[in-house]
VOKE-524794 format. One record per residue (C-alpha): residue number from 1; residue in one letter; x, y, z. Coordinates in Angstrom, 1 decimal. Layout:
BEGIN
<rec><seq>NUM</seq><type>A</type><c1>X</c1><c2>Y</c2><c3>Z</c3></rec>
...
END
This chain:
BEGIN
<rec><seq>1</seq><type>X</type><c1>18.0</c1><c2>-22.7</c2><c3>-41.4</c3></rec>
<rec><seq>2</seq><type>X</type><c1>15.3</c1><c2>-21.1</c2><c3>-43.4</c3></rec>
<rec><seq>3</seq><type>X</type><c1>15.9</c1><c2>-17.4</c2><c3>-44.6</c3></rec>
<rec><seq>4</seq><type>X</type><c1>13.4</c1><c2>-16.0</c2><c3>-42.3</c3></rec>
<rec><seq>5</seq><type>X</type><c1>15.1</c1><c2>-17.3</c2><c3>-39.3</c3></rec>
<rec><seq>6</seq><type>X</type><c1>18.4</c1><c2>-16.6</c2><c3>-40.3</c3></rec>
<rec><seq>7</seq><type>X</type><c1>17.9</c1><c2>-12.7</c2><c3>-41.4</c3></rec>
<rec><seq>8</seq><type>X</type><c1>17.3</c1><c2>-11.2</c2><c3>-38.0</c3></rec>
<rec><seq>9</seq><type>X</type><c1>20.4</c1><c2>-13.2</c2><c3>-36.5</c3></rec>
<rec><seq>10</seq><type>X</type><c1>22.5</c1><c2>-11.6</c2><c3>-39.4</c3></rec>
<rec><seq>11</seq><type>X</type><c1>21.4</c1><c2>-8.1</c2><c3>-38.9</c3></rec>
<rec><seq>12</seq><type>X</type><c1>22.1</c1><c2>-8.5</c2><c3>-35.3</c3></rec>
<rec><seq>13</seq><type>X</type><c1>25.8</c1><c2>-9.7</c2><c3>-36.4</c3></rec>
<rec><seq>14</seq><type>X</type><c1>26.0</c1><c2>-6.7</c2><c3>-38.8</c3></rec>
<rec><seq>15</seq><type>X</type><c1>25.2</c1><c2>-4.3</c2><c3>-36.0</c3></rec>
<rec><seq>16</seq><type>X</type><c1>27.7</c1><c2>-6.2</c2><c3>-33.9</c3></rec>
<rec><seq>17</seq><type>X</type><c1>30.4</c1><c2>-5.7</c2><c3>-36.2</c3></rec>
<rec><seq>18</seq><type>X</type><c1>29.6</c1><c2>-2.5</c2><c3>-38.1</c3></rec>
<rec><seq>19</seq><type>X</type><c1>29.5</c1><c2>-4.5</c2><c3>-41.2</c3></rec>
<rec><seq>20</seq><type>X</type><c1>27.5</c1><c2>-3.5</c2><c3>-44.4</c3></rec>
<rec><seq>21</seq><type>X</type><c1>24.6</c1><c2>-5.4</c2><c3>-45.8</c3></rec>
<rec><seq>22</seq><type>X</type><c1>25.2</c1><c2>-3.4</c2><c3>-49.0</c3></rec>
<rec><seq>23</seq><type>X</type><c1>28.9</c1><c2>-4.8</c2><c3>-49.5</c3></rec>
<rec><seq>24</seq><type>X</type><c1>27.6</c1><c2>-8.4</c2><c3>-48.6</c3></rec>
<rec><seq>25</seq><type>X</type><c1>25.2</c1><c2>-8.0</c2><c3>-51.4</c3></rec>
<rec><seq>26</seq><type>X</type><c1>27.6</c1><c2>-6.4</c2><c3>-53.9</c3></rec>
<rec><seq>27</seq><type>X</type><c1>30.1</c1><c2>-9.5</c2><c3>-53.2</c3></rec>
<rec><seq>28</seq><type>X</type><c1>26.8</c1><c2>-11.8</c2><c3>-53.9</c3></rec>
<rec><seq>29</seq><type>X</type><c1>26.2</c1><c2>-10.3</c2><c3>-57.3</c3></rec>
<rec><seq>30</seq><type>X</type><c1>29.9</c1><c2>-10.5</c2><c3>-58.2</c3></rec>
<rec><seq>31</seq><type>X</type><c1>30.2</c1><c2>-14.1</c2><c3>-57.1</c3></rec>
<rec><seq>32</seq><type>X</type><c1>26.9</c1><c2>-15.1</c2><c3>-59.0</c3></rec>
<rec><seq>33</seq><type>X</type><c1>28.7</c1><c2>-13.3</c2><c3>-62.2</c3></rec>
<rec><seq>34</seq><type>X</type><c1>31.7</c1><c2>-15.3</c2><c3>-61.8</c3></rec>
<rec><seq>35</seq><type>X</type><c1>30.0</c1><c2>-18.8</c2><c3>-61.5</c3></rec>
<rec><seq>36</seq><type>X</type><c1>28.3</c1><c2>-18.2</c2><c3>-64.6</c3></rec>
<rec><seq>37</seq><type>X</type><c1>31.1</c1><c2>-20.6</c2><c3>-66.5</c3></rec>
<rec><seq>38</seq><type>X</type><c1>31.5</c1><c2>-22.8</c2><c3>-63.4</c3></rec>
<rec><seq>39</seq><type>X</type><c1>30.1</c1><c2>-26.4</c2><c3>-62.6</c3></rec>
<rec><seq>40</seq><type>X</type><c1>27.6</c1><c2>-25.2</c2><c3>-60.5</c3></rec>
<rec><seq>41</seq><type>X</type><c1>25.7</c1><c2>-27.9</c2><c3>-58.1</c3></rec>
<rec><seq>42</seq><type>X</type><c1>22.0</c1><c2>-27.5</c2><c3>-57.2</c3></rec>
<rec><seq>43</seq><type>X</type><c1>21.0</c1><c2>-27.9</c2><c3>-53.6</c3></rec>
<rec><seq>44</seq><type>X</type><c1>19.8</c1><c2>-31.4</c2><c3>-54.3</c3></rec>
<rec><seq>45</seq><type>X</type><c1>23.6</c1><c2>-32.2</c2><c3>-54.8</c3></rec>
<rec><seq>46</seq><type>X</type><c1>24.3</c1><c2>-31.0</c2><c3>-51.1</c3></rec>
<rec><seq>47</seq><type>X</type><c1>21.3</c1><c2>-33.0</c2><c3>-50.0</c3></rec>
<rec><seq>48</seq><type>X</type><c1>22.4</c1><c2>-36.3</c2><c3>-51.2</c3></rec>
<rec><seq>49</seq><type>X</type><c1>25.5</c1><c2>-36.1</c2><c3>-49.5</c3></rec>
<rec><seq>50</seq><type>X</type><c1>23.9</c1><c2>-35.1</c2><c3>-46.3</c3></rec>
<rec><seq>51</seq><type>X</type><c1>20.6</c1><c2>-36.2</c2><c3>-45.8</c3></rec>
<rec><seq>52</seq><type>X</type><c1>20.4</c1><c2>-39.0</c2><c3>-43.1</c3></rec>
<rec><seq>53</seq><type>X</type><c1>24.1</c1><c2>-39.1</c2><c3>-42.6</c3></rec>
<rec><seq>54</seq><type>X</type><c1>26.6</c1><c2>-38.9</c2><c3>-40.1</c3></rec>
<rec><seq>55</seq><type>X</type><c1>28.4</c1><c2>-35.8</c2><c3>-40.5</c3></rec>
<rec><seq>56</seq><type>X</type><c1>32.0</c1><c2>-34.8</c2><c3>-39.3</c3></rec>
<rec><seq>57</seq><type>X</type><c1>32.7</c1><c2>-31.0</c2><c3>-39.7</c3></rec>
<rec><seq>58</seq><type>X</type><c1>36.7</c1><c2>-30.4</c2><c3>-39.5</c3></rec>
<rec><seq>59</seq><type>X</type><c1>37.9</c1><c2>-27.1</c2><c3>-38.4</c3></rec>
<rec><seq>60</seq><type>X</type><c1>41.5</c1><c2>-25.7</c2><c3>-38.2</c3></rec>
<rec><seq>61</seq><type>X</type><c1>42.2</c1><c2>-26.3</c2><c3>-34.3</c3></rec>
<rec><seq>62</seq><type>X</type><c1>44.0</c1><c2>-29.0</c2><c3>-33.2</c3></rec>
<rec><seq>63</seq><type>X</type><c1>42.3</c1><c2>-32.2</c2><c3>-33.1</c3></rec>
<rec><seq>64</seq><type>X</type><c1>43.4</c1><c2>-35.9</c2><c3>-31.6</c3></rec>
<rec><seq>65</seq><type>X</type><c1>42.5</c1><c2>-39.2</c2><c3>-33.2</c3></rec>
<rec><seq>66</seq><type>X</type><c1>39.4</c1><c2>-39.8</c2><c3>-31.0</c3></rec>
<rec><seq>67</seq><type>X</type><c1>36.4</c1><c2>-40.7</c2><c3>-32.9</c3></rec>
<rec><seq>68</seq><type>X</type><c1>37.4</c1><c2>-39.1</c2><c3>-36.3</c3></rec>
<rec><seq>69</seq><type>X</type><c1>36.9</c1><c2>-42.0</c2><c3>-38.5</c3></rec>
<rec><seq>70</seq><type>X</type><c1>33.6</c1><c2>-44.0</c2><c3>-39.6</c3></rec>
<rec><seq>71</seq><type>X</type><c1>31.5</c1><c2>-40.7</c2><c3>-40.6</c3></rec>
<rec><seq>72</seq><type>X</type><c1>29.4</c1><c2>-40.9</c2><c3>-43.6</c3></rec>
<rec><seq>73</seq><type>X</type><c1>30.3</c1><c2>-37.4</c2><c3>-45.0</c3></rec>
<rec><seq>74</seq><type>X</type><c1>33.2</c1><c2>-35.2</c2><c3>-44.0</c3></rec>
<rec><seq>75</seq><type>X</type><c1>33.2</c1><c2>-31.4</c2><c3>-44.5</c3></rec>
<rec><seq>76</seq><type>X</type><c1>36.2</c1><c2>-29.6</c2><c3>-44.4</c3></rec>
<rec><seq>77</seq><type>X</type><c1>35.8</c1><c2>-25.7</c2><c3>-42.9</c3></rec>
<rec><seq>78</seq><type>X</type><c1>38.4</c1><c2>-23.7</c2><c3>-45.0</c3></rec>
<rec><seq>79</seq><type>X</type><c1>41.5</c1><c2>-24.3</c2><c3>-43.3</c3></rec>
<rec><seq>80</seq><type>X</type><c1>40.5</c1><c2>-27.4</c2><c3>-41.5</c3></rec>
<rec><seq>81</seq><type>X</type><c1>41.2</c1><c2>-29.0</c2><c3>-44.7</c3></rec>
<rec><seq>82</seq><type>X</type><c1>44.8</c1><c2>-29.5</c2><c3>-43.4</c3></rec>
<rec><seq>83</seq><type>X</type><c1>43.7</c1><c2>-31.2</c2><c3>-40.4</c3></rec>
<rec><seq>84</seq><type>X</type><c1>41.3</c1><c2>-33.4</c2><c3>-42.5</c3></rec>
<rec><seq>85</seq><type>X</type><c1>44.2</c1><c2>-34.5</c2><c3>-44.8</c3></rec>
<rec><seq>86</seq><type>X</type><c1>46.6</c1><c2>-34.8</c2><c3>-41.8</c3></rec>
<rec><seq>87</seq><type>X</type><c1>44.1</c1><c2>-37.3</c2><c3>-40.4</c3></rec>
<rec><seq>88</seq><type>X</type><c1>43.7</c1><c2>-39.2</c2><c3>-43.6</c3></rec>
<rec><seq>89</seq><type>X</type><c1>40.2</c1><c2>-37.9</c2><c3>-44.3</c3></rec>
<rec><seq>90</seq><type>X</type><c1>38.7</c1><c2>-37.4</c2><c3>-47.7</c3></rec>
<rec><seq>91</seq><type>X</type><c1>36.3</c1><c2>-34.3</c2><c3>-47.4</c3></rec>
<rec><seq>92</seq><type>X</type><c1>33.3</c1><c2>-34.6</c2><c3>-49.6</c3></rec>
<rec><seq>93</seq><type>X</type><c1>32.3</c1><c2>-31.0</c2><c3>-49.1</c3></rec>
<rec><seq>94</seq><type>X</type><c1>34.6</c1><c2>-27.7</c2><c3>-48.6</c3></rec>
<rec><seq>95</seq><type>X</type><c1>33.1</c1><c2>-24.8</c2><c3>-47.1</c3></rec>
<rec><seq>96</seq><type>X</type><c1>35.2</c1><c2>-21.7</c2><c3>-47.6</c3></rec>
<rec><seq>97</seq><type>X</type><c1>35.3</c1><c2>-17.9</c2><c3>-47.9</c3></rec>
<rec><seq>98</seq><type>X</type><c1>38.9</c1><c2>-18.4</c2><c3>-49.7</c3></rec>
<rec><seq>99</seq><type>X</type><c1>40.9</c1><c2>-16.8</c2><c3>-46.9</c3></rec>
<rec><seq>100</seq><type>X</type><c1>42.7</c1><c2>-19.8</c2><c3>-45.6</c3></rec>
<rec><seq>101</seq><type>X</type><c1>46.7</c1><c2>-19.7</c2><c3>-45.6</c3></rec>
<rec><seq>102</seq><type>X</type><c1>48.0</c1><c2>-20.6</c2><c3>-49.2</c3></rec>
<rec><seq>103</seq><type>X</type><c1>48.8</c1><c2>-24.1</c2><c3>-48.5</c3></rec>
<rec><seq>104</seq><type>X</type><c1>45.6</c1><c2>-24.9</c2><c3>-47.5</c3></rec>
<rec><seq>105</seq><type>X</type><c1>43.9</c1><c2>-23.1</c2><c3>-50.3</c3></rec>
<rec><seq>106</seq><type>X</type><c1>45.9</c1><c2>-25.3</c2><c3>-52.6</c3></rec>
<rec><seq>107</seq><type>X</type><c1>44.6</c1><c2>-28.4</c2><c3>-50.7</c3></rec>
<rec><seq>108</seq><type>X</type><c1>41.0</c1><c2>-27.3</c2><c3>-51.2</c3></rec>
<rec><seq>109</seq><type>X</type><c1>41.4</c1><c2>-26.6</c2><c3>-54.9</c3></rec>
<rec><seq>110</seq><type>X</type><c1>43.1</c1><c2>-30.0</c2><c3>-55.4</c3></rec>
<rec><seq>111</seq><type>X</type><c1>40.3</c1><c2>-31.7</c2><c3>-53.3</c3></rec>
<rec><seq>112</seq><type>X</type><c1>37.9</c1><c2>-30.0</c2><c3>-55.4</c3></rec>
<rec><seq>113</seq><type>X</type><c1>39.7</c1><c2>-31.4</c2><c3>-58.7</c3></rec>
<rec><seq>114</seq><type>X</type><c1>39.4</c1><c2>-34.8</c2><c3>-57.1</c3></rec>
<rec><seq>115</seq><type>X</type><c1>35.4</c1><c2>-34.7</c2><c3>-56.6</c3></rec>
<rec><seq>116</seq><type>X</type><c1>34.8</c1><c2>-32.3</c2><c3>-53.5</c3></rec>
<rec><seq>117</seq><type>X</type><c1>32.3</c1><c2>-30.0</c2><c3>-53.8</c3></rec>
<rec><seq>118</seq><type>X</type><c1>33.3</c1><c2>-26.4</c2><c3>-52.8</c3></rec>
<rec><seq>119</seq><type>X</type><c1>30.6</c1><c2>-24.2</c2><c3>-51.0</c3></rec>
<rec><seq>120</seq><type>X</type><c1>32.0</c1><c2>-20.7</c2><c3>-51.7</c3></rec>
<rec><seq>121</seq><type>X</type><c1>30.9</c1><c2>-17.6</c2><c3>-49.6</c3></rec>
<rec><seq>122</seq><type>X</type><c1>30.6</c1><c2>-14.0</c2><c3>-50.4</c3></rec>
<rec><seq>123</seq><type>X</type><c1>31.0</c1><c2>-11.4</c2><c3>-48.1</c3></rec>
<rec><seq>124</seq><type>X</type><c1>32.0</c1><c2>-7.6</c2><c3>-48.3</c3></rec>
<rec><seq>125</seq><type>X</type><c1>35.7</c1><c2>-8.5</c2><c3>-47.3</c3></rec>
<rec><seq>126</seq><type>X</type><c1>36.6</c1><c2>-11.1</c2><c3>-49.9</c3></rec>
<rec><seq>127</seq><type>X</type><c1>35.7</c1><c2>-9.7</c2><c3>-53.3</c3></rec>
<rec><seq>128</seq><type>X</type><c1>39.2</c1><c2>-9.5</c2><c3>-54.1</c3></rec>
<rec><seq>129</seq><type>X</type><c1>39.5</c1><c2>-13.4</c2><c3>-53.4</c3></rec>
<rec><seq>130</seq><type>X</type><c1>36.4</c1><c2>-14.2</c2><c3>-55.5</c3></rec>
<rec><seq>131</seq><type>X</type><c1>37.7</c1><c2>-12.4</c2><c3>-58.4</c3></rec>
<rec><seq>132</seq><type>X</type><c1>41.0</c1><c2>-13.7</c2><c3>-58.1</c3></rec>
<rec><seq>133</seq><type>X</type><c1>40.4</c1><c2>-17.5</c2><c3>-57.5</c3></rec>
<rec><seq>134</seq><type>X</type><c1>36.9</c1><c2>-18.3</c2><c3>-59.3</c3></rec>
<rec><seq>135</seq><type>X</type><c1>38.3</c1><c2>-18.4</c2><c3>-62.7</c3></rec>
<rec><seq>136</seq><type>X</type><c1>40.6</c1><c2>-21.1</c2><c3>-61.7</c3></rec>
<rec><seq>137</seq><type>X</type><c1>38.1</c1><c2>-23.5</c2><c3>-60.1</c3></rec>
<rec><seq>138</seq><type>X</type><c1>37.8</c1><c2>-26.6</c2><c3>-62.1</c3></rec>
<rec><seq>139</seq><type>X</type><c1>35.1</c1><c2>-28.8</c2><c3>-59.9</c3></rec>
<rec><seq>140</seq><type>X</type><c1>31.8</c1><c2>-28.6</c2><c3>-58.7</c3></rec>
<rec><seq>141</seq><type>X</type><c1>30.7</c1><c2>-25.7</c2><c3>-56.6</c3></rec>
<rec><seq>142</seq><type>X</type><c1>28.0</c1><c2>-23.8</c2><c3>-55.0</c3></rec>
<rec><seq>143</seq><type>X</type><c1>27.9</c1><c2>-20.2</c2><c3>-54.1</c3></rec>
<rec><seq>144</seq><type>X</type><c1>26.3</c1><c2>-18.8</c2><c3>-50.5</c3></rec>
<rec><seq>145</seq><type>X</type><c1>25.5</c1><c2>-15.3</c2><c3>-49.1</c3></rec>
<rec><seq>146</seq><type>X</type><c1>25.0</c1><c2>-14.1</c2><c3>-45.7</c3></rec>
<rec><seq>147</seq><type>X</type><c1>22.1</c1><c2>-11.8</c2><c3>-46.9</c3></rec>
<rec><seq>148</seq><type>X</type><c1>19.2</c1><c2>-12.4</c2><c3>-49.3</c3></rec>
<rec><seq>149</seq><type>X</type><c1>19.9</c1><c2>-15.1</c2><c3>-51.8</c3></rec>
<rec><seq>150</seq><type>X</type><c1>19.9</c1><c2>-14.2</c2><c3>-55.5</c3></rec>
<rec><seq>151</seq><type>X</type><c1>20.6</c1><c2>-16.1</c2><c3>-58.9</c3></rec>
<rec><seq>152</seq><type>X</type><c1>22.7</c1><c2>-18.9</c2><c3>-58.3</c3></rec>
<rec><seq>153</seq><type>X</type><c1>23.4</c1><c2>-17.7</c2><c3>-54.8</c3></rec>
<rec><seq>154</seq><type>X</type><c1>21.8</c1><c2>-19.7</c2><c3>-51.8</c3></rec>
<rec><seq>155</seq><type>X</type><c1>21.8</c1><c2>-19.0</c2><c3>-48.2</c3></rec>
<rec><seq>156</seq><type>X</type><c1>21.5</c1><c2>-21.6</c2><c3>-45.7</c3></rec>
<rec><seq>157</seq><type>X</type><c1>22.5</c1><c2>-19.7</c2><c3>-42.4</c3></rec>
<rec><seq>158</seq><type>X</type><c1>25.8</c1><c2>-19.5</c2><c3>-40.8</c3></rec>
<rec><seq>159</seq><type>X</type><c1>28.6</c1><c2>-16.5</c2><c3>-40.3</c3></rec>
<rec><seq>160</seq><type>X</type><c1>32.1</c1><c2>-18.3</c2><c3>-39.9</c3></rec>
<rec><seq>161</seq><type>X</type><c1>32.9</c1><c2>-21.2</c2><c3>-42.2</c3></rec>
<rec><seq>162</seq><type>X</type><c1>32.6</c1><c2>-23.6</c2><c3>-39.3</c3></rec>
<rec><seq>163</seq><type>X</type><c1>29.3</c1><c2>-22.9</c2><c3>-38.2</c3></rec>
<rec><seq>164</seq><type>X</type><c1>28.0</c1><c2>-22.4</c2><c3>-41.7</c3></rec>
<rec><seq>165</seq><type>X</type><c1>29.3</c1><c2>-26.1</c2><c3>-42.4</c3></rec>
<rec><seq>166</seq><type>X</type><c1>27.1</c1><c2>-27.1</c2><c3>-39.3</c3></rec>
<rec><seq>167</seq><type>X</type><c1>24.1</c1><c2>-25.4</c2><c3>-40.4</c3></rec>
<rec><seq>168</seq><type>X</type><c1>24.3</c1><c2>-26.3</c2><c3>-43.8</c3></rec>
<rec><seq>169</seq><type>X</type><c1>24.7</c1><c2>-30.2</c2><c3>-42.5</c3></rec>
<rec><seq>170</seq><type>X</type><c1>21.6</c1><c2>-29.6</c2><c3>-40.2</c3></rec>
<rec><seq>171</seq><type>X</type><c1>19.5</c1><c2>-27.8</c2><c3>-43.3</c3></rec>
<rec><seq>172</seq><type>X</type><c1>19.8</c1><c2>-30.8</c2><c3>-45.3</c3></rec>
<rec><seq>173</seq><type>X</type><c1>18.8</c1><c2>-33.4</c2><c3>-42.6</c3></rec>
<rec><seq>174</seq><type>X</type><c1>22.1</c1><c2>-35.0</c2><c3>-41.2</c3></rec>
<rec><seq>175</seq><type>X</type><c1>21.2</c1><c2>-37.6</c2><c3>-38.8</c3></rec>
<rec><seq>176</seq><type>X</type><c1>24.2</c1><c2>-36.4</c2><c3>-36.5</c3></rec>
<rec><seq>177</seq><type>X</type><c1>26.7</c1><c2>-33.7</c2><c3>-36.6</c3></rec>
<rec><seq>178</seq><type>X</type><c1>30.1</c1><c2>-34.1</c2><c3>-35.0</c3></rec>
<rec><seq>179</seq><type>X</type><c1>32.8</c1><c2>-31.2</c2><c3>-34.9</c3></rec>
<rec><seq>180</seq><type>X</type><c1>36.8</c1><c2>-31.7</c2><c3>-34.7</c3></rec>
<rec><seq>181</seq><type>X</type><c1>39.2</c1><c2>-29.0</c2><c3>-34.7</c3></rec>
<rec><seq>182</seq><type>X</type><c1>37.1</c1><c2>-26.4</c2><c3>-33.1</c3></rec>
<rec><seq>183</seq><type>X</type><c1>38.3</c1><c2>-24.1</c2><c3>-30.2</c3></rec>
<rec><seq>184</seq><type>X</type><c1>35.9</c1><c2>-21.2</c2><c3>-29.6</c3></rec>
<rec><seq>185</seq><type>X</type><c1>38.0</c1><c2>-19.8</c2><c3>-26.7</c3></rec>
<rec><seq>186</seq><type>X</type><c1>41.5</c1><c2>-19.9</c2><c3>-28.3</c3></rec>
<rec><seq>187</seq><type>X</type><c1>40.7</c1><c2>-19.5</c2><c3>-32.3</c3></rec>
<rec><seq>188</seq><type>X</type><c1>43.4</c1><c2>-20.2</c2><c3>-34.8</c3></rec>
<rec><seq>189</seq><type>X</type><c1>45.2</c1><c2>-16.8</c2><c3>-35.6</c3></rec>
<rec><seq>190</seq><type>X</type><c1>45.3</c1><c2>-15.8</c2><c3>-39.0</c3></rec>
<rec><seq>191</seq><type>X</type><c1>48.3</c1><c2>-13.4</c2><c3>-40.6</c3></rec>
<rec><seq>192</seq><type>X</type><c1>46.8</c1><c2>-9.8</c2><c3>-41.1</c3></rec>
<rec><seq>193</seq><type>X</type><c1>43.4</c1><c2>-10.8</c2><c3>-38.8</c3></rec>
<rec><seq>194</seq><type>X</type><c1>42.8</c1><c2>-9.1</c2><c3>-35.5</c3></rec>
<rec><seq>195</seq><type>X</type><c1>42.6</c1><c2>-12.0</c2><c3>-32.8</c3></rec>
<rec><seq>196</seq><type>X</type><c1>40.1</c1><c2>-10.0</c2><c3>-30.8</c3></rec>
<rec><seq>197</seq><type>X</type><c1>37.7</c1><c2>-9.8</c2><c3>-33.7</c3></rec>
<rec><seq>198</seq><type>X</type><c1>38.2</c1><c2>-13.4</c2><c3>-34.4</c3></rec>
<rec><seq>199</seq><type>X</type><c1>37.5</c1><c2>-14.3</c2><c3>-31.1</c3></rec>
<rec><seq>200</seq><type>X</type><c1>34.1</c1><c2>-12.4</c2><c3>-31.1</c3></rec>
<rec><seq>201</seq><type>X</type><c1>33.2</c1><c2>-14.2</c2><c3>-34.3</c3></rec>
<rec><seq>202</seq><type>X</type><c1>33.7</c1><c2>-17.3</c2><c3>-32.5</c3></rec>
<rec><seq>203</seq><type>X</type><c1>31.6</c1><c2>-16.3</c2><c3>-29.9</c3></rec>
<rec><seq>204</seq><type>X</type><c1>29.0</c1><c2>-15.8</c2><c3>-32.6</c3></rec>
<rec><seq>205</seq><type>X</type><c1>29.7</c1><c2>-19.1</c2><c3>-34.3</c3></rec>
<rec><seq>206</seq><type>X</type><c1>29.1</c1><c2>-21.1</c2><c3>-30.8</c3></rec>
<rec><seq>207</seq><type>X</type><c1>25.8</c1><c2>-19.6</c2><c3>-30.6</c3></rec>
<rec><seq>208</seq><type>X</type><c1>25.0</c1><c2>-20.2</c2><c3>-34.2</c3></rec>
<rec><seq>209</seq><type>X</type><c1>26.0</c1><c2>-23.7</c2><c3>-33.6</c3></rec>
<rec><seq>210</seq><type>X</type><c1>24.0</c1><c2>-24.1</c2><c3>-30.7</c3></rec>
<rec><seq>211</seq><type>X</type><c1>20.6</c1><c2>-23.6</c2><c3>-32.8</c3></rec>
<rec><seq>212</seq><type>X</type><c1>21.4</c1><c2>-26.3</c2><c3>-35.3</c3></rec>
<rec><seq>213</seq><type>X</type><c1>19.2</c1><c2>-29.4</c2><c3>-35.1</c3></rec>
<rec><seq>214</seq><type>X</type><c1>20.2</c1><c2>-32.2</c2><c3>-34.7</c3></rec>
<rec><seq>215</seq><type>X</type><c1>22.7</c1><c2>-30.5</c2><c3>-32.1</c3></rec>
<rec><seq>216</seq><type>X</type><c1>26.3</c1><c2>-30.9</c2><c3>-32.9</c3></rec>
<rec><seq>217</seq><type>X</type><c1>28.8</c1><c2>-32.3</c2><c3>-30.5</c3></rec>
<rec><seq>218</seq><type>X</type><c1>32.5</c1><c2>-31.6</c2><c3>-30.1</c3></rec>
<rec><seq>219</seq><type>X</type><c1>34.9</c1><c2>-34.7</c2><c3>-30.2</c3></rec>
<rec><seq>220</seq><type>X</type><c1>37.5</c1><c2>-35.2</c2><c3>-27.7</c3></rec>
<rec><seq>221</seq><type>X</type><c1>40.9</c1><c2>-33.7</c2><c3>-28.9</c3></rec>
<rec><seq>222</seq><type>X</type><c1>43.0</c1><c2>-36.3</c2><c3>-27.2</c3></rec>
END
């Protein structure tokens, strides 16, 4: 998704939730600064993993074993790393805003140390997590924002980790995008997070995924 197409959607989301673009921009500036000493991957590195490939995006909801094998590239959407590991999948990309439960975060960092690219998202609510975790990240990473890109920080569209993973795959020319572990009606609860707000976010995620080309499809759970 190109930035000119994304920004009107993003500003509609801001109005819907009452979020601050200034806070999102502040987070992006902080992430850019924190990345100064990191192993930063450029967009061409993502393109090599996605262009022309069959891509599986794994989220945190229940998944069965139907059809999850045989993809060229696996993307774990934040807490979806637990599903991926349980299914014996090895994510090449992790899309995260660093708010997964501690066990999932440990899996993300371990996968990153073993070669997975972390695409870390900055927004107004995760500045603390960025400052806490960035200094300890050892593997390759890329930074993203919801607002206008700056410095080392990119914007390929997307609001939640799941739909951002799908828009990234589409942006870099994936031939096919499958989704596993996605439940838009009954999102996986997170400690300290409002369930109704999460459900509203999932409505936006479904809408954004519906704009991706090629059109992602959801694998059956069982």
